[in-house]
Residue frames as a rotation matrix with the C-alpha (Angstrom) as fourth column:
MET 1
0.560 -0.219 0.799 -10.66
0.775 -0.202 -0.599 -13.15
0.293 0.954 0.057 -3.43
TYR 2
0.922 -0.202 0.332 -9.51
-0.275 -0.942 0.191 -10.12
0.274 -0.268 -0.924 -1.42
THR 3
0.600 -0.722 0.344 -6.70
-0.221 0.264 0.939 -12.14
-0.769 -0.639 -0.001 0.19
THR 4
0.400 -0.429 0.810 -5.54
0.824 0.556 -0.112 -13.40
-0.402 0.712 0.575 -3.21
PHE 5
0.650 -0.122 0.750 -5.22
0.446 -0.738 -0.507 -9.86
0.615 0.664 -0.425 -4.57
LEU 6
0.900 -0.334 0.280 -3.53
-0.432 -0.594 0.678 -8.72
-0.061 -0.731 -0.679 -1.36
VAL 7
0.441 -0.755 0.486 -0.88
0.236 0.620 0.748 -11.45
-0.866 -0.215 0.452 -1.70
LEU 8
0.363 -0.271 0.891 -0.40
0.932 0.109 -0.346 -10.71
-0.003 0.956 0.293 -5.43
HIS 9
0.852 -0.016 0.523 -0.11
0.061 -0.990 -0.130 -6.98
0.520 0.143 -0.842 -4.73
ASN 10
0.774 -0.587 0.236 2.49
-0.395 -0.156 0.905 -7.64
-0.495 -0.794 -0.353 -2.04
LEU 11
0.295 -0.687 0.664 4.56
0.541 0.693 0.477 -10.02
-0.787 0.219 0.576 -4.17
THR 12
0.508 -0.045 0.860 4.38
0.824 -0.268 -0.500 -7.80
0.253 0.962 -0.099 -7.23
ARG 13
0.979 -0.197 -0.056 5.77
-0.158 -0.899 0.409 -4.92
-0.131 -0.391 -0.911 -5.12
TRP 14
0.291 -0.932 0.217 9.12
-0.030 0.218 0.976 -6.71
-0.956 -0.290 0.036 -5.13
LEU 15
0.069 -0.206 0.976 8.99
0.947 0.322 0.001 -7.14
-0.315 0.924 0.217 -8.91
VAL 16
0.867 0.285 0.408 8.22
0.404 -0.882 -0.242 -3.43
0.291 0.375 -0.880 -9.32
LEU 17
0.787 -0.614 -0.067 11.18
-0.374 -0.559 0.740 -2.50
-0.492 -0.557 -0.669 -7.13
GLY 18
0.101 -0.780 0.617 13.48
0.346 0.609 0.714 -5.00
-0.933 0.142 0.332 -8.84
PHE 19
0.168 0.024 0.986 12.60
0.986 0.017 -0.168 -3.97
-0.020 1.000 -0.021 -12.39
GLY 20
0.964 0.221 0.149 12.56
0.219 -0.975 0.024 -0.30
0.150 0.009 -0.989 -11.37
PHE 21
0.576 -0.813 -0.082 16.06
-0.322 -0.318 0.892 -0.40
-0.751 -0.488 -0.445 -9.92
TRP 22
-0.024 -0.549 0.836 17.27
0.680 0.604 0.416 -2.47
-0.733 0.578 0.359 -12.88
ALA 23
0.491 0.280 0.825 15.92
0.834 -0.423 -0.353 0.10
0.251 0.862 -0.441 -15.36
PHE 24
0.990 -0.136 -0.026 17.26
-0.117 -0.923 0.368 2.98
-0.074 -0.361 -0.930 -13.26
TYR 25
0.287 -0.936 0.205 20.70
0.066 0.233 0.970 1.35
-0.956 -0.265 0.128 -13.13
ARG 26
0.055 -0.229 0.972 20.69
0.946 0.322 0.023 0.90
-0.319 0.918 0.234 -16.93
LEU 27
0.775 0.325 0.542 19.81
0.515 -0.822 -0.244 4.58
0.366 0.468 -0.804 -17.42
VAL 28
0.859 -0.507 -0.076 22.40
-0.305 -0.625 0.719 5.91
-0.412 -0.594 -0.691 -14.97
ASP 29
0.140 -0.827 0.545 25.04
0.374 0.554 0.744 3.59
-0.917 0.100 0.387 -16.42
GLY 30
0.235 0.020 0.972 24.29
0.972 -0.011 -0.235 4.78
0.006 1.000 -0.022 -19.96
TRP 31
0.955 0.153 0.255 24.38
0.149 -0.988 0.034 8.42
0.257 0.005 -0.966 -18.88
ILE 32
0.677 -0.736 0.011 27.68
-0.300 -0.263 0.917 8.13
-0.672 -0.624 -0.399 -16.99
ARG 33
-0.080 -0.754 0.652 29.45
0.394 0.577 0.716 5.98
-0.916 0.314 0.251 -19.57
ARG 34
-0.035 0.174 -0.984 28.02
-0.697 -0.710 -0.101 7.93
-0.717 0.682 0.146 -22.50
ARG 35
-0.826 -0.252 0.505 27.21
0.088 0.826 0.556 4.71
-0.557 0.504 -0.660 -24.25
ALA 36
-0.783 0.557 -0.276 24.71
-0.436 -0.174 0.883 4.04
0.444 0.812 0.379 -27.01
TRP 37
-0.095 0.868 0.487 21.09
-0.879 0.157 -0.451 3.24
-0.468 -0.470 0.748 -26.25
VAL 38
-0.875 -0.269 -0.401 20.73
-0.429 0.815 0.389 -0.50
0.222 0.513 -0.829 -26.81
ARG 39
-0.200 0.850 -0.487 17.91
-0.193 0.453 0.870 -3.01
0.961 0.268 0.074 -26.92
SER 40
-0.283 0.073 -0.956 18.35
0.798 0.571 -0.192 -4.02
0.532 -0.818 -0.220 -23.26
ASP 41
-0.979 0.004 -0.205 17.81
0.108 -0.840 -0.532 -0.38
-0.175 -0.543 0.822 -22.20
ARG 42
-0.543 0.824 -0.160 14.53
-0.694 -0.334 0.638 -0.31
0.472 0.457 0.754 -24.10
LEU 43
-0.093 0.494 -0.864 13.51
0.164 0.864 0.476 -3.67
0.982 -0.098 -0.162 -22.63
ALA 44
-0.747 -0.212 -0.630 14.31
0.644 0.006 -0.765 -2.54
0.166 -0.977 0.132 -19.09
MET 45
-0.890 0.448 -0.083 11.99
-0.420 -0.877 -0.233 0.44
-0.177 -0.172 0.969 -19.52
ARG 46
-0.312 0.807 -0.502 9.30
-0.628 0.222 0.746 -1.66
0.713 0.548 0.437 -21.17
TRP 47
-0.289 0.161 -0.944 9.36
0.470 0.883 0.007 -4.40
0.834 -0.442 -0.330 -18.53
PHE 48
-0.923 -0.045 -0.382 9.20
0.365 -0.416 -0.833 -1.85
-0.121 -0.908 0.400 -15.74
ALA 49
-0.691 0.712 -0.128 6.17
-0.722 -0.672 0.165 -0.17
0.031 0.207 0.978 -17.35
LEU 50
-0.183 0.613 -0.768 4.52
-0.303 0.708 0.637 -3.58
0.935 0.350 0.056 -17.79
ILE 51
-0.485 -0.073 -0.872 5.12
0.666 0.615 -0.422 -4.71
0.567 -0.785 -0.249 -14.20
ILE 52
-0.963 0.136 -0.235 4.01
0.069 -0.714 -0.697 -1.40
-0.262 -0.687 0.677 -12.68
SER 53
-0.489 0.835 -0.253 0.82
-0.778 -0.286 0.560 -1.58
0.396 0.470 0.789 -14.78
LEU 54
-0.164 0.373 -0.913 0.13
0.182 0.921 0.343 -5.09
0.970 -0.110 -0.219 -13.49
GLN 55
-0.786 -0.184 -0.590 0.68
0.606 -0.039 -0.795 -3.80
0.124 -0.982 0.142 -9.96
PHE 56
-0.858 0.513 0.001 -1.88
-0.512 -0.856 -0.068 -1.07
-0.034 -0.059 0.998 -10.65
VAL 57
-0.193 0.812 -0.551 -4.47
-0.441 0.430 0.788 -3.68
0.876 0.395 0.275 -11.65
PHE 58
-0.273 0.039 -0.961 -3.94
0.674 0.721 -0.162 -5.58
0.687 -0.692 -0.223 -8.39
GLY 59
-0.927 -0.131 -0.352 -4.07
0.352 -0.631 -0.691 -2.35
-0.131 -0.765 0.631 -6.39
ALA 60
-0.677 0.735 -0.032 -7.23
-0.668 -0.595 0.448 -1.16
0.310 0.324 0.894 -8.13
ALA 61
-0.083 0.627 -0.775 -8.87
0.052 0.779 0.625 -4.50
0.995 0.012 -0.097 -7.35
LEU 62
-0.534 -0.178 -0.827 -7.92
0.799 0.214 -0.562 -4.11
0.277 -0.960 0.027 -3.68
TYR 63
-0.987 0.136 -0.089 -9.31
-0.104 -0.949 -0.298 -0.59
-0.125 -0.285 0.950 -3.67
LEU 64
-0.491 0.835 -0.248 -12.61
-0.792 -0.309 0.527 -1.57
0.364 0.455 0.813 -5.27
LEU 65
-0.498 0.296 -0.815 -13.32
0.164 0.955 0.247 -5.02
0.851 -0.011 -0.525 -3.82
PRO 66
0.512 0.704 0.492 -16.01
-0.476 -0.244 0.845 -5.22
0.715 -0.667 0.210 -1.16
GLY 67
0.925 -0.127 -0.357 -14.56
0.354 0.625 0.695 -6.06
0.135 -0.770 0.624 2.24
SER 68
-0.022 -0.981 0.195 -11.38
0.727 -0.149 -0.670 -4.08
0.686 0.127 0.716 1.72
LEU 69
-0.367 -0.228 -0.902 -10.13
0.850 -0.476 -0.225 -1.55
-0.377 -0.850 0.369 4.26
VAL 70
-0.990 -0.069 -0.121 -10.79
0.013 -0.910 0.413 1.27
-0.139 0.408 0.902 1.82
GLN 71
-0.508 0.861 -0.013 -14.29
0.049 0.043 0.998 0.19
0.860 0.507 -0.064 0.83
GLY 72
0.007 0.472 -0.882 -15.18
0.934 0.313 0.175 -0.34
0.358 -0.824 -0.438 4.47
ALA 73
-0.578 -0.312 -0.754 -13.93
0.625 -0.764 -0.163 3.11
-0.525 -0.565 0.637 5.35
LEU 74
-0.986 0.165 0.011 -15.58
-0.113 -0.724 0.680 4.84
0.120 0.669 0.733 2.40
SER 75
-0.346 0.922 -0.174 -18.96
0.208 0.256 0.944 3.21
0.915 0.290 -0.280 2.98
ASN 76
0.355 0.519 -0.778 -19.10
0.810 0.245 0.533 3.69
0.467 -0.819 -0.333 6.77
THR 77
-0.069 -0.517 -0.853 -17.03
0.839 -0.493 0.231 6.78
-0.540 -0.700 0.468 7.52
ALA 78
0.915 0.337 -0.222 -17.34
0.208 -0.865 -0.457 10.46
-0.347 0.372 -0.861 6.70
TRP 79
0.584 -0.713 0.389 -14.61
0.529 -0.030 -0.848 11.80
0.616 0.701 0.360 4.42
THR 80
0.423 -0.422 0.802 -13.50
-0.583 -0.804 -0.116 14.28
0.694 -0.418 -0.586 7.10
THR 81
0.743 -0.139 0.655 -12.97
-0.523 0.490 0.697 11.40
-0.418 -0.860 0.292 9.53
ILE 82
0.820 -0.473 0.323 -10.96
0.570 0.729 -0.379 9.49
-0.056 0.495 0.867 6.94
MET 83
0.467 -0.657 0.592 -8.73
0.138 -0.607 -0.783 12.53
0.873 0.447 -0.193 6.44
LYS 84
0.430 -0.269 0.862 -8.12
-0.834 -0.484 0.265 12.78
0.346 -0.833 -0.432 10.20
THR 85
0.759 -0.132 0.637 -7.26
-0.258 0.838 0.480 9.09
-0.598 -0.529 0.603 10.59
ARG 86
-0.046 -0.924 -0.380 -3.67
-0.809 -0.189 0.557 8.44
-0.587 0.333 -0.738 9.43
ILE 87
-0.687 -0.285 0.668 -4.07
0.016 0.914 0.406 4.82
-0.726 0.290 -0.623 8.30
LEU 88
0.244 0.855 0.457 -7.35
0.653 0.204 -0.729 5.42
-0.717 0.476 -0.509 6.47
ARG 89
0.712 -0.034 -0.702 -6.02
-0.369 -0.868 -0.332 8.57
-0.598 0.495 -0.630 4.79
PHE 90
-0.358 -0.930 -0.079 -2.91
-0.626 0.176 0.760 6.70
-0.693 0.321 -0.645 3.67
PHE 91
-0.745 0.016 0.667 -4.76
0.307 0.896 0.321 3.76
-0.593 0.443 -0.673 2.09
ALA 92
0.282 0.936 0.210 -7.77
0.715 -0.059 -0.697 5.69
-0.640 0.346 -0.686 0.79
LEU 93
0.971 0.161 -0.179 -5.92
0.038 -0.836 -0.547 8.68
-0.237 0.525 -0.818 -0.67
GLU 94
0.432 -0.869 -0.242 -2.14
-0.716 -0.494 0.494 9.04
-0.549 -0.040 -0.835 -0.30
HIS 95
-0.329 -0.596 0.732 -0.99
-0.067 0.788 0.612 5.59
-0.942 0.153 -0.299 -1.43
PRO 96
0.248 0.443 0.862 -3.26
0.788 0.425 -0.445 5.31
-0.563 0.790 -0.244 -4.51
LEU 97
0.969 0.149 -0.198 -2.65
0.032 -0.867 -0.497 8.90
-0.246 0.475 -0.845 -5.58
GLN 98
0.233 -0.959 -0.160 1.15
-0.712 -0.281 0.643 8.70
-0.662 -0.036 -0.749 -5.28
MET 99
-0.363 -0.365 0.857 1.25
0.188 0.873 0.451 5.34
-0.913 0.325 -0.249 -7.06
PHE 100
0.584 0.635 0.507 -1.05
0.661 -0.008 -0.751 6.57
-0.472 0.773 -0.424 -9.81
ILE 101
0.845 -0.361 -0.395 1.27
-0.453 -0.875 -0.169 9.54
-0.285 0.322 -0.903 -10.40
ALA 102
-0.120 -0.941 0.315 4.30
-0.536 0.329 0.777 7.20
-0.835 -0.076 -0.544 -10.34
ILE 103
-0.007 0.200 0.980 2.68
0.600 0.784 -0.156 4.98
-0.800 0.587 -0.126 -12.97
GLY 104
0.915 0.396 0.075 2.00
0.313 -0.580 -0.752 8.00
-0.255 0.712 -0.654 -15.18
VAL 105
0.541 -0.790 -0.289 5.58
-0.734 -0.611 0.297 9.26
-0.411 0.051 -0.910 -14.85
SER 106
-0.247 -0.656 0.713 6.98
-0.156 0.753 0.639 5.78
-0.956 0.046 -0.288 -15.59
HIS 107
0.308 0.425 0.851 4.90
0.771 0.412 -0.485 5.47
-0.557 0.806 -0.201 -18.75
MET 108
0.972 -0.031 -0.232 5.90
-0.130 -0.895 -0.427 9.00
-0.194 0.445 -0.874 -19.73
ALA 109
0.132 -0.990 0.040 9.57
-0.672 -0.059 0.738 8.03
-0.729 -0.124 -0.673 -19.25
ASN 110
-0.189 -0.147 0.971 9.07
0.374 0.904 0.209 4.92
-0.908 0.402 -0.116 -21.38
THR 111
0.676 0.546 0.494 7.36
0.664 -0.162 -0.730 6.86
-0.319 0.822 -0.472 -24.17
ILE 112
0.872 -0.363 -0.327 9.78
-0.402 -0.914 -0.058 9.80
-0.278 0.182 -0.943 -24.17
THR 113
-0.053 -0.967 0.249 12.89
-0.496 0.242 0.834 7.59
-0.867 -0.079 -0.492 -24.21
ARG 114
0.003 0.106 0.994 11.49
0.668 0.740 -0.081 5.73
-0.744 0.665 -0.068 -27.21
ARG 115
0.805 0.482 0.345 10.81
0.574 -0.486 -0.659 8.92
-0.150 0.729 -0.668 -29.16
ILE 116
0.688 -0.629 -0.362 14.08
-0.514 -0.775 0.369 10.76
-0.513 -0.068 -0.856 -28.54
SER 117
0.925 -0.356 -0.131 16.76
0.100 0.561 -0.822 9.91
0.366 0.748 0.554 -31.09
ASP 118
0.111 -0.924 0.366 19.77
-0.552 -0.363 -0.751 11.36
0.826 -0.119 -0.550 -29.22
ASP 119
0.186 -0.063 -0.981 21.11
0.466 0.884 0.032 8.68
0.865 -0.462 0.194 -26.86
ARG 120
-0.821 -0.557 -0.123 22.56
0.385 -0.383 -0.840 11.13
0.421 -0.737 0.529 -24.34
ARG 121
-0.614 0.675 0.410 19.21
-0.715 -0.695 0.072 12.92
0.334 -0.249 0.909 -23.98
ARG 122
0.245 0.695 -0.676 17.43
-0.259 0.719 0.645 9.57
0.934 0.017 0.356 -23.68
PHE 123
-0.165 -0.411 -0.897 19.57
0.697 0.595 -0.401 8.59
0.698 -0.691 0.188 -20.73
VAL 124
-0.965 -0.226 0.135 19.39
0.084 -0.750 -0.657 11.98
0.250 -0.622 0.742 -18.99
ILE 125
-0.377 0.901 0.216 15.62
-0.825 -0.433 0.364 12.41
0.421 -0.041 0.906 -19.32
GLY 126
0.277 0.457 -0.845 14.97
-0.099 0.889 0.448 8.74
0.956 -0.041 0.291 -18.60
THR 127
-0.521 -0.561 -0.643 17.14
0.603 0.291 -0.743 8.86
0.604 -0.775 0.187 -15.46
LEU 128
-0.943 0.167 0.289 15.38
-0.297 -0.816 -0.497 11.95
0.152 -0.554 0.818 -14.14
LEU 129
-0.079 0.995 -0.068 11.88
-0.852 -0.032 0.522 10.65
0.517 0.099 0.850 -14.82
LEU 130
0.289 0.165 -0.943 12.57
0.126 0.970 0.209 7.14
0.949 -0.179 0.259 -13.56
GLY 131
-0.776 -0.580 -0.248 14.33
0.369 -0.098 -0.924 8.58
0.512 -0.809 0.291 -10.50
LEU 132
-0.666 0.630 0.399 11.19
-0.726 -0.672 -0.149 10.59
0.175 -0.389 0.905 -9.73
THR 133
0.252 0.772 -0.584 9.08
-0.557 0.609 0.564 7.47
0.791 0.183 0.583 -10.26
MET 134
-0.096 -0.365 -0.926 11.19
0.461 0.809 -0.366 5.42
0.882 -0.461 0.091 -7.86
LEU 135
-0.961 -0.228 0.155 11.10
-0.006 -0.544 -0.839 8.16
0.276 -0.807 0.522 -5.21
LEU 136
-0.269 0.945 0.188 7.31
-0.903 -0.315 0.292 8.31
0.335 -0.091 0.938 -5.43
ILE 137
0.346 0.376 -0.860 7.06
-0.192 0.925 0.327 4.53
0.918 0.052 0.392 -5.17
LEU 138
-0.461 -0.622 -0.633 9.45
0.500 0.407 -0.764 4.26
0.733 -0.669 0.124 -2.23
ALA 139
-0.927 0.134 0.350 7.60
-0.333 -0.726 -0.602 7.04
0.173 -0.675 0.717 -0.39
ALA 140
-0.117 0.993 -0.003 4.18
-0.945 -0.111 0.308 5.45
0.306 0.039 0.951 -0.97
ILE 141
-0.145 0.030 -0.989 4.96
-0.007 0.999 0.031 1.87
0.989 0.012 -0.145 0.08
PRO 142
0.673 0.419 0.609 3.56
-0.604 -0.162 0.780 0.97
0.426 -0.893 0.144 3.53
TRP 143
-0.224 -0.883 -0.412 6.90
-0.306 0.465 -0.831 -0.27
0.925 -0.060 -0.374 4.91
PRO 144
0.248 0.371 -0.895 6.68
0.588 0.676 0.444 -2.46
0.770 -0.637 -0.050 8.06
PHE 145
-0.549 -0.562 -0.619 8.51
0.830 -0.277 -0.484 0.12
0.101 -0.779 0.619 10.20
LEU 146
-0.794 0.347 0.499 5.83
-0.214 -0.928 0.304 2.78
0.569 0.135 0.811 9.58
SER 147
-0.738 0.563 0.372 2.78
-0.463 -0.021 -0.886 3.25
-0.491 -0.826 0.276 11.82
HIS 148
0.398 0.897 -0.191 0.55
-0.731 0.185 -0.656 2.09
-0.554 0.401 0.730 8.95
GLY 149
-0.451 -0.782 -0.431 3.05
-0.884 0.322 0.340 -0.52
-0.128 0.534 -0.836 7.76
ARG 150
0.806 0.580 -0.120 2.36
-0.592 0.783 -0.194 -3.88
-0.018 0.227 0.974 6.22
PRO 151
0.577 -0.612 0.541 4.56
0.043 0.684 0.728 -7.01
-0.816 -0.397 0.421 6.32
TRP 152
-0.331 -0.807 -0.489 7.66
-0.631 -0.196 0.751 -7.34
-0.702 0.557 -0.444 4.14
LEU 153
-0.858 0.048 -0.512 6.21
-0.374 0.624 0.686 -10.47
0.353 0.780 -0.517 2.59
ARG 154
-0.185 0.877 0.444 2.58
-0.811 0.119 -0.573 -11.55
-0.555 -0.466 0.689 2.72
LEU 155
-0.886 -0.098 -0.453 1.93
-0.345 0.792 0.504 -15.17
0.309 0.603 -0.735 1.86
PRO 156
0.032 0.992 -0.123 -1.43
-0.609 0.117 0.785 -17.01
0.793 0.049 0.608 1.88
């Protein structure tokens, strides 16, 4: 079961990035062109919030499932040792915390852009919040070129 969630979490990463950049593009485009907020802008934000929430479910399962790197570390290692070990600190604390904050900011962006009636303000605030979300996500992904990296694509 762990491997299944690991593959789903890896594949969903690409959906999160795709929908995130799509929504960010829509917001920047609306801001620069000073166009009206349209249904596809709302849908881009909604789909991104949905996909990132699904990614959270897969990530939470990985975090909590027995046999995972995190559960193994938490059950057999002192917290001070985890904090001193780069890979354990990343997967036990940094990655989940940054992603959890990114999810909160993305949902905040989705909610705020729905409630604001002025289109210009929708695009500006949405762009800033979604930009912050994407920066958090990009910084928290274990890219293959990092010391704690994971593969670009993980298939069963």
